[in-house]
N, C-alpha and C positions, 0 to 999 in steps of 0.2 A: 505043219501049218494048220491053223484053225481060222475059219471064216465066221464073222459075227455080224448079225443084223441088229441094229440098235434103233430104238424109238422111245418116245416119251409123250406124255400128255395126249393120250388118245381120247380121254374123256368119254369112253364108251363107244367110240367109232373106229373102225378099221377100214381104211381105204383098200379096195380090192387089189390095187397094184402092189401092196405090201407083200402079198404072197408070191407074185412073180419075181419081185426084186430080191426077196429073201430065199428063193429056191436054192441058190448055190451055197447058202450059209449052213454052218454046222450047228449054230445056236442062235437064239434070239434073246436079247436083253432089253428090258423095259425099265426106264428111269422114273416111273411113278406117274400118278394121276391116270391110272388105268381106266377107271370109271365104271367098270362092270366086270363081274366074274366071268361073263360070257367072252369078253375080250381075252382074258387069261386062258380060258378053256380052248378057244380057237387057235391061239398062238401056240399053246402047249401041245395041242393035237398035231400041229404042223411041224414043229421042231422042238428040240430041248429048249426049255424056257427058264430064264432067271429074271426076277423082277423085285423091285422095292415098291412099297406103297407110297402114295403121295398124299397131299393135304386134303384132296376131295374124295379119297377112297374110303369106303365103308368098312365096318368092323369085320365083315367076311373076308375082304381082300387083305385087311391088316393082320388077320389071324393066320394067313397063308404066307404073305410076303412081308419081310421085315422093313424097318425104316432105312437100314443101311446094310449093304452086303460087302464083305471082304473075302476075296478068294484069289487063288492063283490058277491061271490057265497057261499051259506051256510053262515058260519061265517068267511070266508077266504077273506081277501083283496088281490086282484091280480093286477099286473101291467104287461103289455105286450108291447114291442117295438121291432123293428127290430135290430137296432144297439145300443146295450146297454153295451158292454163290459162284464165283469164278476167280481166277488168279488176281490177286491184289484186293479182292473184295469177297473173301470167303465168308459164309454165314457163321453165326456164333457156334463155337464148338467144333466146327469142321476142320479148321487149321490144326487143332490139337489131335483130332482123329487121323489126319494125314500124317502128322509127325509121329504118331504112335504106330500106324500100320505101314507107312512108307510105300504107298502104291506108286507104280510107274504110270498107271492110267487111272484118272479120276473122272467119273461120269456123274453128271447131275442134270435134272430137267428143270421144270417149274417156270422158267422165264419165257418159254415159247420162242426163244431166240437161238438159232443155231450158232454155236461157237466152237471153234477148235483152236485152243491156245496153249502153246508150250509154256510151262512155268519152271524156268531154270532154278528159281529160288527153292522150289520144293522137289526138283528133279522129277517132274511128271508131265504128262500130256493131259490137259483138261478137254473134255468133250461134253457139249450139250447138244443133243440131236434136234433141238427145236420142238415143234409140236406136230404130231401125226394126226390129230383130231381136227374137228371143225369148230369147236367152241374156243373162243378167245379172240384176242385182238389181231392175231397174225393173219397175213394175207396169203402166205404160202404154207402148205403142208410139207413137212420135211421128215425124212428118215434116212438112215445111212447104213452102209455096210463097210467093213474093213477086214483085214487079215492080220493075224498074229503069228509070227514065226519066232520061236524062242522068246525073247523079251522085246521084240520089235513090232511096232504097229505100222502097217503099210497098206497101200492100195485102197485108201479111203475113197468111197464113192457116195455121192449124195443124190437122193431122189427128191425132186421139188415139183409140187403140183399146185396149180392156182386154186386156192380154196374158194374163190368167188364163183368159179364154174360149178362147183358142187352145190354151193348154197343157192345158186340160181335154179338149178335142176330141182332142188327140194321145194322151192316155192311154187313151181309150175303145177 
């Protein structure tokens, strides 16, 4: 069994509760729009770290983290990208990549909207962890953790934090 911490769209901000929530995790995955190399460094110093770059990430992050990751963990094929759409509305070229690599878990960020959607037509589970940063239109900061055993995804848990309380503190 492998425990995964998943986040996206930090935009240079890491909420302190990320570290407590991800303490039991074996790895941390980031689905893009990291925002600063310091975010990468802090997360990578805490746990083994995999990430893709997003549309706001600079050349330094892009040189370290690819646009798309394809890998296997336990018996589960995984694909992560930042702009991927979602079942029924995959972004251009993504459907072909899914058909080529046949992941059972497809992760994308970008929308700032947390979604967990089974896609029986592609035989996969789609996850967008929402937005873990404070920039954007979202009202809740979200990140998640889940477990993988063989090729099964289970025990998914979501952390949700009211973004407005953080923004109010930063104005004071």
